[in-house]
mmCIF file as Biopython writes it, N, C-alpha, C and O atoms, coordinates in Angstrom:
data_model
#
loop_
_atom_site.group_PDB
_atom_site.id
_atom_site.type_symbol
_atom_site.label_atom_id
_atom_site.label_alt_id
_atom_site.label_comp_id
_atom_site.label_asym_id
_atom_site.label_entity_id
_atom_site.label_seq_id
_atom_site.pdbx_PDB_ins_code
_atom_site.Cartn_x
_atom_site.Cartn_y
_atom_site.Cartn_z
_atom_site.occupancy
_atom_site.B_iso_or_equiv
_atom_site.auth_seq_id
_atom_site.auth_asym_id
_atom_site.pdbx_PDB_model_num
ATOM 1   N N  . MET A ? 1  ? 53.070 -17.626 34.988 1.0 0.0 1  A 1 
ATOM 2   C CA . MET A ? 1  ? 54.459 -17.571 33.607 1.0 0.0 1  A 1 
ATOM 3   C C  . MET A ? 1  ? 53.664 -18.194 32.304 1.0 0.0 1  A 1 
ATOM 4   O O  . MET A ? 1  ? 52.790 -19.004 32.611 1.0 0.0 1  A 1 
ATOM 5   N N  . LYS A ? 2  ? 53.803 -17.987 31.155 1.0 0.0 2  A 1 
ATOM 6   C CA . LYS A ? 2  ? 53.454 -19.494 30.459 1.0 0.0 2  A 1 
ATOM 7   C C  . LYS A ? 2  ? 54.825 -19.350 29.220 1.0 0.0 2  A 1 
ATOM 8   O O  . LYS A ? 2  ? 55.457 -18.342 28.904 1.0 0.0 2  A 1 
ATOM 9   N N  . GLU A ? 3  ? 54.926 -20.456 28.828 1.0 0.0 3  A 1 
ATOM 10  C CA . GLU A ? 3  ? 55.382 -20.222 27.088 1.0 0.0 3  A 1 
ATOM 11  C C  . GLU A ? 3  ? 55.392 -19.864 26.485 1.0 0.0 3  A 1 
ATOM 12  O O  . GLU A ? 3  ? 54.197 -20.033 26.244 1.0 0.0 3  A 1 
ATOM 13  N N  . LEU A ? 4  ? 55.851 -19.100 25.389 1.0 0.0 4  A 1 
ATOM 14  C CA . LEU A ? 4  ? 55.518 -18.799 24.299 1.0 0.0 4  A 1 
ATOM 15  C C  . LEU A ? 4  ? 56.412 -19.321 23.342 1.0 0.0 4  A 1 
ATOM 16  O O  . LEU A ? 4  ? 57.559 -18.885 23.255 1.0 0.0 4  A 1 
ATOM 17  N N  . LYS A ? 5  ? 55.886 -20.416 22.458 1.0 0.0 5  A 1 
ATOM 18  C CA . LYS A ? 5  ? 56.464 -21.443 21.272 1.0 0.0 5  A 1 
ATOM 19  C C  . LYS A ? 5  ? 56.624 -20.490 19.291 1.0 0.0 5  A 1 
ATOM 20  O O  . LYS A ? 5  ? 55.794 -20.120 18.461 1.0 0.0 5  A 1 
ATOM 21  N N  . THR A ? 6  ? 57.828 -20.483 19.355 1.0 0.0 6  A 1 
ATOM 22  C CA . THR A ? 6  ? 57.769 -19.802 17.451 1.0 0.0 6  A 1 
ATOM 23  C C  . THR A ? 6  ? 58.436 -21.224 17.148 1.0 0.0 6  A 1 
ATOM 24  O O  . THR A ? 6  ? 59.464 -21.752 17.574 1.0 0.0 6  A 1 
ATOM 25  N N  . TYR A ? 7  ? 56.962 -21.841 15.800 1.0 0.0 7  A 1 
ATOM 26  C CA . TYR A ? 7  ? 57.832 -22.881 15.070 1.0 0.0 7  A 1 
ATOM 27  C C  . TYR A ? 7  ? 58.205 -21.852 13.987 1.0 0.0 7  A 1 
ATOM 28  O O  . TYR A ? 7  ? 57.746 -20.711 13.928 1.0 0.0 7  A 1 
ATOM 29  N N  . SER A ? 8  ? 59.122 -22.415 13.111 1.0 0.0 8  A 1 
ATOM 30  C CA . SER A ? 8  ? 59.526 -22.299 11.349 1.0 0.0 8  A 1 
ATOM 31  C C  . SER A ? 8  ? 57.738 -22.835 11.183 1.0 0.0 8  A 1 
ATOM 32  O O  . SER A ? 8  ? 56.864 -23.212 11.962 1.0 0.0 8  A 1 
ATOM 33  N N  . LYS A ? 9  ? 57.894 -22.523 9.214  1.0 0.0 9  A 1 
ATOM 34  C CA . LYS A ? 9  ? 56.990 -22.285 8.594  1.0 0.0 9  A 1 
ATOM 35  C C  . LYS A ? 9  ? 57.014 -23.988 8.376  1.0 0.0 9  A 1 
ATOM 36  O O  . LYS A ? 9  ? 55.982 -24.506 8.803  1.0 0.0 9  A 1 
ATOM 37  N N  . SER A ? 10 ? 57.786 -24.744 7.918  1.0 0.0 10 A 1 
ATOM 38  C CA . SER A ? 10 ? 58.505 -25.815 8.191  1.0 0.0 10 A 1 
ATOM 39  C C  . SER A ? 10 ? 57.768 -27.217 9.221  1.0 0.0 10 A 1 
ATOM 40  O O  . SER A ? 10 ? 57.360 -28.353 8.979  1.0 0.0 10 A 1 
ATOM 41  N N  . ALA A ? 11 ? 57.900 -26.339 10.443 1.0 0.0 11 A 1 
ATOM 42  C CA . ALA A ? 11 ? 57.534 -27.442 11.868 1.0 0.0 11 A 1 
ATOM 43  C C  . ALA A ? 11 ? 56.070 -27.024 11.483 1.0 0.0 11 A 1 
ATOM 44  O O  . ALA A ? 11 ? 55.334 -27.992 11.673 1.0 0.0 11 A 1 
ATOM 45  N N  . TRP A ? 12 ? 55.601 -26.285 11.164 1.0 0.0 12 A 1 
ATOM 46  C CA . TRP A ? 12 ? 53.889 -26.243 11.558 1.0 0.0 12 A 1 
ATOM 47  C C  . TRP A ? 12 ? 53.454 -26.871 11.016 1.0 0.0 12 A 1 
ATOM 48  O O  . TRP A ? 12 ? 52.577 -27.530 11.573 1.0 0.0 12 A 1 
ATOM 49  N N  . PHE A ? 13 ? 53.887 -27.297 8.706  1.0 0.0 13 A 1 
ATOM 50  C CA . PHE A ? 13 ? 54.025 -28.202 8.022  1.0 0.0 13 A 1 
ATOM 51  C C  . PHE A ? 13 ? 53.110 -29.566 9.078  1.0 0.0 13 A 1 
ATOM 52  O O  . PHE A ? 13 ? 52.009 -30.112 9.153  1.0 0.0 13 A 1 
ATOM 53  N N  . LEU A ? 14 ? 54.707 -29.581 9.847  1.0 0.0 14 A 1 
ATOM 54  C CA . LEU A ? 14 ? 55.139 -31.177 10.419 1.0 0.0 14 A 1 
ATOM 55  C C  . LEU A ? 14 ? 53.291 -31.206 11.707 1.0 0.0 14 A 1 
ATOM 56  O O  . LEU A ? 14 ? 52.245 -31.821 11.909 1.0 0.0 14 A 1 
ATOM 57  N N  . ILE A ? 15 ? 53.717 -30.601 11.937 1.0 0.0 15 A 1 
ATOM 58  C CA . ILE A ? 15 ? 52.301 -30.305 13.253 1.0 0.0 15 A 1 
ATOM 59  C C  . ILE A ? 15 ? 50.953 -30.662 12.897 1.0 0.0 15 A 1 
ATOM 60  O O  . ILE A ? 15 ? 50.016 -31.074 13.581 1.0 0.0 15 A 1 
ATOM 61  N N  . LEU A ? 16 ? 51.090 -30.362 11.445 1.0 0.0 16 A 1 
ATOM 62  C CA . LEU A ? 16 ? 49.560 -30.409 10.815 1.0 0.0 16 A 1 
ATOM 63  C C  . LEU A ? 16 ? 49.121 -31.725 10.384 1.0 0.0 16 A 1 
ATOM 64  O O  . LEU A ? 16 ? 48.040 -32.219 10.063 1.0 0.0 16 A 1 
ATOM 65  N N  . PHE A ? 17 ? 50.558 -32.206 10.505 1.0 0.0 17 A 1 
ATOM 66  C CA . PHE A ? 17 ? 50.251 -34.056 10.806 1.0 0.0 17 A 1 
ATOM 67  C C  . PHE A ? 17 ? 50.562 -34.661 11.764 1.0 0.0 17 A 1 
ATOM 68  O O  . PHE A ? 17 ? 51.031 -35.793 11.888 1.0 0.0 17 A 1 
ATOM 69  N N  . GLY A ? 18 ? 50.270 -33.806 12.563 1.0 0.0 18 A 1 
ATOM 70  C CA . GLY A ? 18 ? 50.751 -34.646 13.886 1.0 0.0 18 A 1 
ATOM 71  C C  . GLY A ? 18 ? 52.085 -34.763 14.370 1.0 0.0 18 A 1 
ATOM 72  O O  . GLY A ? 18 ? 52.110 -34.606 15.591 1.0 0.0 18 A 1 
ATOM 73  N N  . ILE A ? 19 ? 53.345 -35.009 13.803 1.0 0.0 19 A 1 
ATOM 74  C CA . ILE A ? 19 ? 54.179 -35.226 13.646 1.0 0.0 19 A 1 
ATOM 75  C C  . ILE A ? 19 ? 55.558 -34.227 15.292 1.0 0.0 19 A 1 
ATOM 76  O O  . ILE A ? 19 ? 56.659 -34.718 15.043 1.0 0.0 19 A 1 
ATOM 77  N N  . SER A ? 20 ? 55.607 -33.952 15.641 1.0 0.0 20 A 1 
ATOM 78  C CA . SER A ? 20 ? 56.354 -33.432 16.941 1.0 0.0 20 A 1 
ATOM 79  C C  . SER A ? 20 ? 57.369 -32.342 16.273 1.0 0.0 20 A 1 
ATOM 80  O O  . SER A ? 20 ? 57.541 -32.678 15.101 1.0 0.0 20 A 1 
ATOM 81  N N  . SER A ? 21 ? 57.969 -31.377 16.530 1.0 0.0 21 A 1 
ATOM 82  C CA . SER A ? 21 ? 58.734 -30.534 16.068 1.0 0.0 21 A 1 
ATOM 83  C C  . SER A ? 21 ? 59.095 -29.596 17.265 1.0 0.0 21 A 1 
ATOM 84  O O  . SER A ? 21 ? 58.490 -29.132 18.231 1.0 0.0 21 A 1 
ATOM 85  N N  . LYS A ? 22 ? 60.310 -29.535 16.775 1.0 0.0 22 A 1 
ATOM 86  C CA . LYS A ? 22 ? 61.404 -28.422 18.040 1.0 0.0 22 A 1 
ATOM 87  C C  . LYS A ? 22 ? 60.771 -26.925 17.536 1.0 0.0 22 A 1 
ATOM 88  O O  . LYS A ? 22 ? 60.568 -26.428 16.428 1.0 0.0 22 A 1 
ATOM 89  N N  . PRO A ? 23 ? 60.573 -26.486 18.902 1.0 0.0 23 A 1 
ATOM 90  C CA . PRO A ? 23 ? 60.641 -25.183 18.076 1.0 0.0 23 A 1 
ATOM 91  C C  . PRO A ? 23 ? 61.454 -24.008 18.183 1.0 0.0 23 A 1 
ATOM 92  O O  . PRO A ? 23 ? 62.071 -23.961 19.247 1.0 0.0 23 A 1 
ATOM 93  N N  . LYS A ? 24 ? 61.645 -23.041 17.403 1.0 0.0 24 A 1 
ATOM 94  C CA . LYS A ? 24 ? 62.768 -22.189 16.918 1.0 0.0 24 A 1 
ATOM 95  C C  . LYS A ? 24 ? 63.149 -20.833 17.770 1.0 0.0 24 A 1 
ATOM 96  O O  . LYS A ? 24 ? 64.136 -20.098 17.768 1.0 0.0 24 A 1 
ATOM 97  N N  . GLU A ? 25 ? 61.631 -20.846 18.660 1.0 0.0 25 A 1 
ATOM 98  C CA . GLU A ? 25 ? 62.229 -19.506 20.096 1.0 0.0 25 A 1 
ATOM 99  C C  . GLU A ? 25 ? 61.182 -20.354 20.732 1.0 0.0 25 A 1 
ATOM 100 O O  . GLU A ? 25 ? 60.213 -20.819 20.131 1.0 0.0 25 A 1 
ATOM 101 N N  . VAL A ? 26 ? 61.573 -20.594 22.572 1.0 0.0 26 A 1 
ATOM 102 C CA . VAL A ? 26 ? 61.286 -20.275 23.577 1.0 0.0 26 A 1 
ATOM 103 C C  . VAL A ? 26 ? 61.240 -19.105 24.540 1.0 0.0 26 A 1 
ATOM 104 O O  . VAL A ? 26 ? 62.175 -18.714 25.238 1.0 0.0 26 A 1 
ATOM 105 N N  . SER A ? 27 ? 60.073 -18.629 24.480 1.0 0.0 27 A 1 
ATOM 106 C CA . SER A ? 27 ? 60.218 -17.273 25.752 1.0 0.0 27 A 1 
ATOM 107 C C  . SER A ? 27 ? 58.965 -17.287 26.599 1.0 0.0 27 A 1 
ATOM 108 O O  . SER A ? 27 ? 57.804 -17.625 26.369 1.0 0.0 27 A 1 
ATOM 109 N N  . PHE A ? 28 ? 59.663 -16.754 27.774 1.0 0.0 28 A 1 
ATOM 110 C CA . PHE A ? 28 ? 58.773 -16.789 29.298 1.0 0.0 28 A 1 
ATOM 111 C C  . PHE A ? 28 ? 58.244 -15.519 29.339 1.0 0.0 28 A 1 
ATOM 112 O O  . PHE A ? 28 ? 58.921 -14.492 29.284 1.0 0.0 28 A 1 
ATOM 113 N N  . GLN A ? 29 ? 56.540 -15.593 29.474 1.0 0.0 29 A 1 
ATOM 114 C CA . GLN A ? 29 ? 55.966 -14.365 29.815 1.0 0.0 29 A 1 
ATOM 115 C C  . GLN A ? 29 ? 54.898 -14.930 31.193 1.0 0.0 29 A 1 
ATOM 116 O O  . GLN A ? 29 ? 54.457 -15.988 31.644 1.0 0.0 29 A 1 
ATOM 117 N N  . CYS A ? 30 ? 54.860 -13.819 31.404 1.0 0.0 30 A 1 
ATOM 118 C CA . CYS A ? 30 ? 54.444 -13.594 32.883 1.0 0.0 30 A 1 
ATOM 119 C C  . CYS A ? 30 ? 53.007 -13.312 32.690 1.0 0.0 30 A 1 
ATOM 120 O O  . CYS A ? 30 ? 52.723 -12.491 31.818 1.0 0.0 30 A 1 
ATOM 121 N N  . THR A ? 31 ? 51.787 -14.021 33.558 1.0 0.0 31 A 1 
ATOM 122 C CA . THR A ? 31 ? 50.650 -13.866 33.269 1.0 0.0 31 A 1 
ATOM 123 C C  . THR A ? 31 ? 49.947 -13.105 33.702 1.0 0.0 31 A 1 
ATOM 124 O O  . THR A ? 31 ? 48.730 -13.277 33.629 1.0 0.0 31 A 1 
ATOM 125 N N  . LYS A ? 32 ? 50.503 -11.999 34.305 1.0 0.0 32 A 1 
ATOM 126 C CA . LYS A ? 32 ? 49.829 -11.025 35.052 1.0 0.0 32 A 1 
ATOM 127 C C  . LYS A ? 32 ? 50.019 -9.849  34.477 1.0 0.0 32 A 1 
ATOM 128 O O  . LYS A ? 32 ? 49.016 -9.147  34.349 1.0 0.0 32 A 1 
ATOM 129 N N  . CYS A ? 33 ? 51.224 -9.366  34.022 1.0 0.0 33 A 1 
ATOM 130 C CA . CYS A ? 33 ? 51.690 -8.147  33.046 1.0 0.0 33 A 1 
ATOM 131 C C  . CYS A ? 33 ? 52.053 -7.917  32.228 1.0 0.0 33 A 1 
ATOM 132 O O  . CYS A ? 33 ? 52.226 -6.777  31.797 1.0 0.0 33 A 1 
ATOM 133 N N  . GLY A ? 34 ? 52.419 -9.409  31.473 1.0 0.0 34 A 1 
ATOM 134 C CA . GLY A ? 34 ? 52.693 -9.631  29.998 1.0 0.0 34 A 1 
ATOM 135 C C  . GLY A ? 34 ? 53.625 -9.818  29.625 1.0 0.0 34 A 1 
ATOM 136 O O  . GLY A ? 34 ? 53.774 -10.433 28.569 1.0 0.0 34 A 1 
ATOM 137 N N  . GLU A ? 35 ? 54.642 -9.356  30.350 1.0 0.0 35 A 1 
ATOM 138 C CA . GLU A ? 35 ? 56.577 -8.827  30.004 1.0 0.0 35 A 1 
ATOM 139 C C  . GLU A ? 35 ? 57.251 -10.092 30.242 1.0 0.0 35 A 1 
ATOM 140 O O  . GLU A ? 35 ? 57.314 -10.850 31.210 1.0 0.0 35 A 1 
ATOM 141 N N  . ILE A ? 36 ? 57.894 -10.093 28.681 1.0 0.0 36 A 1 
ATOM 142 C CA . ILE A ? 36 ? 58.298 -11.278 28.287 1.0 0.0 36 A 1 
ATOM 143 C C  . ILE A ? 36 ? 59.837 -11.172 29.404 1.0 0.0 36 A 1 
ATOM 144 O O  . ILE A ? 36 ? 60.407 -10.085 29.497 1.0 0.0 36 A 1 
ATOM 145 N N  . PHE A ? 37 ? 60.214 -12.051 29.956 1.0 0.0 37 A 1 
ATOM 146 C CA . PHE A ? 37 ? 61.196 -11.417 30.633 1.0 0.0 37 A 1 
ATOM 147 C C  . PHE A ? 37 ? 61.968 -13.137 30.524 1.0 0.0 37 A 1 
ATOM 148 O O  . PHE A ? 37 ? 61.962 -13.336 31.739 1.0 0.0 37 A 1 
ATOM 149 N N  . ASP A ? 38 ? 62.488 -14.223 30.036 1.0 0.0 38 A 1 
ATOM 150 C CA . ASP A ? 38 ? 63.965 -15.028 29.791 1.0 0.0 38 A 1 
ATOM 151 C C  . ASP A ? 38 ? 63.299 -15.516 28.077 1.0 0.0 38 A 1 
ATOM 152 O O  . ASP A ? 38 ? 62.176 -15.341 27.603 1.0 0.0 38 A 1 
ATOM 153 N N  . THR A ? 39 ? 64.018 -15.897 27.730 1.0 0.0 39 A 1 
ATOM 154 C CA . THR A ? 39 ? 63.769 -16.013 26.082 1.0 0.0 39 A 1 
ATOM 155 C C  . THR A ? 39 ? 65.600 -17.392 26.366 1.0 0.0 39 A 1 
ATOM 156 O O  . THR A ? 39 ? 66.673 -17.248 26.950 1.0 0.0 39 A 1 
ATOM 157 N N  . LEU A ? 40 ? 64.841 -18.748 25.401 1.0 0.0 40 A 1 
ATOM 158 C CA . LEU A ? 40 ? 66.003 -19.752 25.558 1.0 0.0 40 A 1 
ATOM 159 C C  . LEU A ? 40 ? 66.994 -19.446 24.948 1.0 0.0 40 A 1 
ATOM 160 O O  . LEU A ? 40 ? 66.668 -18.983 23.854 1.0 0.0 40 A 1 
ATOM 161 N N  . SER A ? 41 ? 68.575 -19.475 25.164 1.0 0.0 41 A 1 
ATOM 162 C CA . SER A ? 41 ? 69.589 -19.913 23.668 1.0 0.0 41 A 1 
ATOM 163 C C  . SER A ? 41 ? 69.707 -20.656 23.078 1.0 0.0 41 A 1 
ATOM 164 O O  . SER A ? 41 ? 68.852 -21.493 23.366 1.0 0.0 41 A 1 
ATOM 165 N N  . PRO A ? 42 ? 70.593 -21.130 21.922 1.0 0.0 42 A 1 
ATOM 166 C CA . PRO A ? 42 ? 70.304 -21.477 21.289 1.0 0.0 42 A 1 
ATOM 167 C C  . PRO A ? 42 ? 70.505 -22.522 21.242 1.0 0.0 42 A 1 
ATOM 168 O O  . PRO A ? 42 ? 70.081 -23.298 20.385 1.0 0.0 42 A 1 
ATOM 169 N N  . GLN A ? 43 ? 71.676 -22.944 22.788 1.0 0.0 43 A 1 
ATOM 170 C CA . GLN A ? 43 ? 72.613 -23.969 23.278 1.0 0.0 43 A 1 
ATOM 171 C C  . GLN A ? 43 ? 71.359 -25.026 24.443 1.0 0.0 43 A 1 
ATOM 172 O O  . GLN A ? 43 ? 71.438 -26.214 24.756 1.0 0.0 43 A 1 
ATOM 173 N N  . GLU A ? 44 ? 70.437 -24.112 24.776 1.0 0.0 44 A 1 
ATOM 174 C CA . GLU A ? 44 ? 69.349 -23.934 25.694 1.0 0.0 44 A 1 
ATOM 175 C C  . GLU A ? 44 ? 68.560 -24.711 24.952 1.0 0.0 44 A 1 
ATOM 176 O O  . GLU A ? 44 ? 68.433 -25.934 25.002 1.0 0.0 44 A 1 
ATOM 177 N N  . LEU A ? 45 ? 68.052 -23.955 24.280 1.0 0.0 45 A 1 
ATOM 178 C CA . LEU A ? 45 ? 67.139 -24.157 23.058 1.0 0.0 45 A 1 
ATOM 179 C C  . LEU A ? 45 ? 67.446 -26.046 22.127 1.0 0.0 45 A 1 
ATOM 180 O O  . LEU A ? 45 ? 66.396 -26.647 21.901 1.0 0.0 45 A 1 
ATOM 181 N N  . GLU A ? 46 ? 68.314 -26.523 21.844 1.0 0.0 46 A 1 
ATOM 182 C CA . GLU A ? 46 ? 68.870 -27.788 21.762 1.0 0.0 46 A 1 
ATOM 183 C C  . GLU A ? 46 ? 68.635 -28.882 22.798 1.0 0.0 46 A 1 
ATOM 184 O O  . GLU A ? 46 ? 69.097 -30.017 22.683 1.0 0.0 46 A 1 
ATOM 185 N N  . HIS A ? 47 ? 67.955 -28.503 23.722 1.0 0.0 47 A 1 
ATOM 186 C CA . HIS A ? 47 ? 68.254 -29.281 25.519 1.0 0.0 47 A 1 
ATOM 187 C C  . HIS A ? 47 ? 66.715 -29.374 25.579 1.0 0.0 47 A 1 
ATOM 188 O O  . HIS A ? 47 ? 66.481 -30.311 26.343 1.0 0.0 47 A 1 
ATOM 189 N N  . TYR A ? 48 ? 65.440 -28.796 25.095 1.0 0.0 48 A 1 
ATOM 190 C CA . TYR A ? 48 ? 64.462 -28.277 25.454 1.0 0.0 48 A 1 
ATOM 191 C C  . TYR A ? 48 ? 63.167 -29.623 24.885 1.0 0.0 48 A 1 
ATOM 192 O O  . TYR A ? 48 ? 63.649 -30.260 23.948 1.0 0.0 48 A 1 
ATOM 193 N N  . THR A ? 49 ? 62.384 -29.891 25.092 1.0 0.0 49 A 1 
ATOM 194 C CA . THR A ? 49 ? 61.662 -30.864 24.364 1.0 0.0 49 A 1 
ATOM 195 C C  . THR A ? 49 ? 60.360 -30.473 25.366 1.0 0.0 49 A 1 
ATOM 196 O O  . THR A ? 49 ? 59.281 -31.048 25.228 1.0 0.0 49 A 1 
#
């Protein structure tokens, strides 16, 4: 399993300067078959670190 994180353009700008930023979406992908089997809801994403 691996996490696939999607960031907004403003978040990428912060990351370039070494500032942490929360992703706007996190999905979980199987490393063997490549299937995405779960995505965090907006409520879960608020507590994601």
